[in-house]
N, C-alpha and C positions, 0 to 999 in steps of 0.2 A: 734161863729160858724156862717158862712154866710148861706144863704138859700140853695144854691147848696150843700154845704157840709152836711147840715142838711138833705136834701132829700136823699143824698147818704148814710148817716148814717142810716136813717130809712129803706132804701132798704136793707142794710146789716143786720139790725136787723130782718126784715121779712124773709130773706133767711136763716140766720144762728143762730137766736135766740136773746133773749134780752141782752145777754152778748157780742154781736158783736158791734164793733165800727169802724168808719173810721177816720183816722188821716192823716195828711200830707197836701200837697198843690196840688190843682187841676191843676195849670199851666195856661199858656196863649198860644196864637197862636205863639208867638215867643220864649217862654221858656217852656220846658216840666216841669211838676210837678212830684211829687212822692206821690202816695197815698198808704196807708197801711190799710189792713183790719185786725183787731184784734178780737180774740175770747178768752174770759177768760184771757185777758191781753197778749196773745201770737200772734205774727204776723203770719197769715196763708196765706196772699197774699199781693203782692206789685206790683206796676206797674206805668208807666207814665200816664195811664188813668184808670178810674174806671173799664172799661171792662177788661183790663189786670189784675188788682188786683183781680177782681171778678173771673176771669177764674182760676187764680192760687189758690185762696182760695177754690174754688169748687174742684179742683184737689187734693189739700192738704187734705181737710176734707173728700173727697171721699176715698182717700187712707187710712186714719185713720179708717173710717167706715169699709172699706174692710178688714183691718187688724183685727178688732174686730170680723167681721163676719167669718173670716177664723178660729178663735179660737173655734167657736161653731161647734159641730158635727151636721150632718144632710145632707140631700140630696141637699140643696141649693148650696153648694160649689162644688158638684160633677156633672159631666155631664153624658151622657149615659154610662152605664157600670161602673160607679163609678169613672171615670177619671176626674181629675180637669184640666180644660182648661186654658192655659195661653194666649190664643188669643181672642181678642174681636170679631173677625170675626166668631169664632166658636159659639158665642152666638147669631148671627144674623140669621134671616131666610134665607133659601137657594134660595130665589127669586132674579131674576135680577132686578136691579133698573134702 
């Protein structure tokens, strides 16, 4: 493992736990690579850059965490009046940016 891949691997471990790993090829200026982020041996993200793979992994693992959270009863899944919102914008403050 070269030093760049090792740094990316360490970053994945810090973000997703000790069972995370990076595999694949970083690529060059003339040829894209393909990086994969694995957690517990399963590919959770892939992309031509580490940023793409990291973004996909975060979304994939976020969906999995959300699926587990939806199984638990409690007020965290429900909005005002007990309604569950499907919109991210409903969770944001109503201030103009």
